[in-house]
N, C-alpha and C positions, 0 to 999 in steps of 0.2 A: 504494500500500499504506500502510496505517496501522496502528499499534499503539493497542490499545485497553487502557487503565489503569483499572480501575474498583474501587470498594468498595461493599459491599452491606450494608444494614441493616434490621432490622425496624422498623416504624413503630409508635410507643407509645401515640399518642392521635390526636384528630381535628383539631388545630390546624392542619394543613396544608391541610385541605379549602377553605378560603376563599381560598387563595393562587393558585388557577389553575384553568383549564378544562381537562377532560381531552378526549383524542382516542382513539377506539376502535382496538385493534389486533387483529389476528387473526395468528397465526403458527404455522407447523408446520415439521417437520423432515424432510427427504428422507434424509439421512445423518448419521449419529453413530457414529464409530469412532475408538478411541484418542484421545479429546479433540479431534478434528477435526469440525466440523459444516458442513453445508449446510442453511441456513434460508430458508424463503419467508415474507414478511411483507406484510401490508396493512395500512398506515396511512392510516385515512381513505379517500381515493381514489387512494392511490397504491400500487403494488407495489415491493418490494425483494427481492433475492436477495442473501444474505449467505453468505460462507465464512470460517470462523473456524479458527485453528489451535489446537494444544493451548496450556494455560495455563502460564505460568512465573511463579509468584507471583500477582500481581493483573493479569498483563499477557499479552496474547496478540495475534497478528497477525489483522487483521480486514479483509476485502474486501467492501465493499457497493455493489451497483449497482442503480439504479432499472430496474424493468422494467414493461411495460404492465399495468394493473390486471386485464384479463381474463386474461392469463397467470398472474398470481399467484393469482387465484381458482380457475383450473383447477388449478393446482398444488397449492394447499391442499386443494381437494375431492378430488383424484385420485391425487396422488403422495406427499402426506405422511402420516406414520403417525400415527393418532389416538391420544388426543384432540389437537385443536389448542389452542394456548393463546389464551385470549380474556381481554383485559384493557383497562381504561381507564388511559392514561398521563396524568400531569399534570407538568409542566415548572415548576419553582419556582426562581426566582433566590433564592440566600441569600448575600450577600457577593459574592465573586467567582465563586462555583460556580453550576452549574445542576444541581438534583437532579431526578431523574426517579422519580416515585412510581407504582408500578404497583399497581392495585387489581384483582385477579384474578377471573374469573367462571367458569362452567362448572365443570369437574372441581377447580379450584383456588378455588373460591369461599371467601372469608373471609380470604384470604392478602393482606397488603398489605406490599409491599418498596420501599424507596427505595435508588437506586443514584446515585453520583456518578462522573463521568469525569474522571481527573486529568491533568496534564501530565506527571508523574513519579512513579515508584513510592513514594518516600518523602515525598510532599507532605504538608504538615500541613492538616488538614482541621478546620475549626470545625463543630461539629454543631449544627444547628438543635434546638430543644428538643422537637420532636416525633419526633426520631430515638431508637430504642431500641438494642438488642443488635445487634453487628455479626456478619454471616453470611456475610462474603466467602469464608471458608475451608470453608464448609459446603456441599457439592455437592448437597445436596436442594434448595437454593434456586436453583440454576442452570436457567434456563427450558428447556434441553433436558432436564433430568432432570424437570422437573415435567410434561413431556409424556409421561413415560414411567412416573413414579410421581407422581401428582397429590397435592396436598395433601389432598384428601378421603379419601385411602386411608391417610394417616399414622395410626399408632395413638397415637404420642406426639407432641404439637405443642408448639412453644415458646409460652409465653404472650405476648400481644401487647398 
């Protein structure tokens, strides 16, 4: 068992693009109830099954297991609620931290979000110059919510 502690930010410019090569992700949700989720993810040629508990601040319990690629693809295509999350993830080292920049496609085209995982809830984070507004507390930016209420359907969007 692990505890995920993360903060999420909008990306305000393109300065991050030259810092990493992206990996394609496809993910979907089999269940989402009372803050608990069961997610299936394909990362390149590997599948994962992830179970997450409800958030408490910026923390939540997370269990993630590798599964065969064929199983992940079947679940994504047959068990997950549409639309699937399609994105390119870029991992960027900045100081002691690794930032994950997600550039979304499909129903969430145009959205770019950066996340950083922390070791403790009150950890001080030095923000790279390409980081914008923090959206950690805005549930619209949670991937599970982007799968039910995609960015393309938002009538009022934050400027990036």
